[in-house]
N, C-alpha and C positions, 0 to 999 in steps of 0.2 A: 597704042592706046594706054597701056599701063605706064609706059615711059612718060607720056604727057601728064598723067595724073601725078606721078612721082615728082616731076619737074615743077608742076604747079604747087604741090605741097611744099617742096623745098623753097620755092620763091616766097610763099606765104610765111614760112617759118623765118626766113631771112629778113623779110620786111618787119615782122613782129619783133624780132630780136633787135634790129636797128632802131625801131621806134621806142622800145622800152628799156634797152640797156643803157646804163650810165657809166661814165668813166670814173674811176676812183683813183685818187692819188695816195699811194702808200707813203706814209710818213711816220715819224717817231710816235705820234699819237694815234696810230691806226689801231685802236682798240675797239672791240665790239660795243662797249658802253659809251665811247666818246661821241658827243653830239654837237650840234651847232652852238648850244649854250656854252659848252666848255671852250670851244674855239673862240667865240666872241669875248668871253671873259679873259682868256689868255691874251688875245690881241689888245684888249683894254689895258691889261697890266703892262704889256710890252710897250705900249705908247706912253703911259704915264709913270711907270716904274714906282708906284706908290705902295707902301706896305698894306694899306687898306684894300687896294685892288688885288694884291696877292692873296690876302686872307679871304676875300670874296671869291676869288678863283678857286682856292682850295676847298671852300665850302660848297661851291657849285659842283666840283668834281666829286666830292664825298657824297653829296646827295644824289648825283646822277648815278654813281656806282651803286649806291644803296637801292635805288629804285630798280635799276637794271638787274642786279643780282637777286633781289627779292622776287622779281617777275620770273627769272629763270628758275629759282627754287620752286616757286609755285607751279610753274610749267612742268617741272620734273616730277613733283609729288602728285600732280593730278593725272599724269600718264599712267601711274600704277594704280 
């Protein structure tokens, strides 16, 4: 009886894990603040190799970092 319950629970946990887990690719830009905007701007720069695209990529990274770390700082200060 208990063994059946444990097996069912284990199966449900496995199903939930497989349904919700996502594969991540570890790469040079695997930073916690890195997002899809950063990736798309980097790809845009790599395709066109223009100075303006590089500057826009840098601005995107800078603003993304600022938003992320301000959120983290607020999260830490609000815990105490």
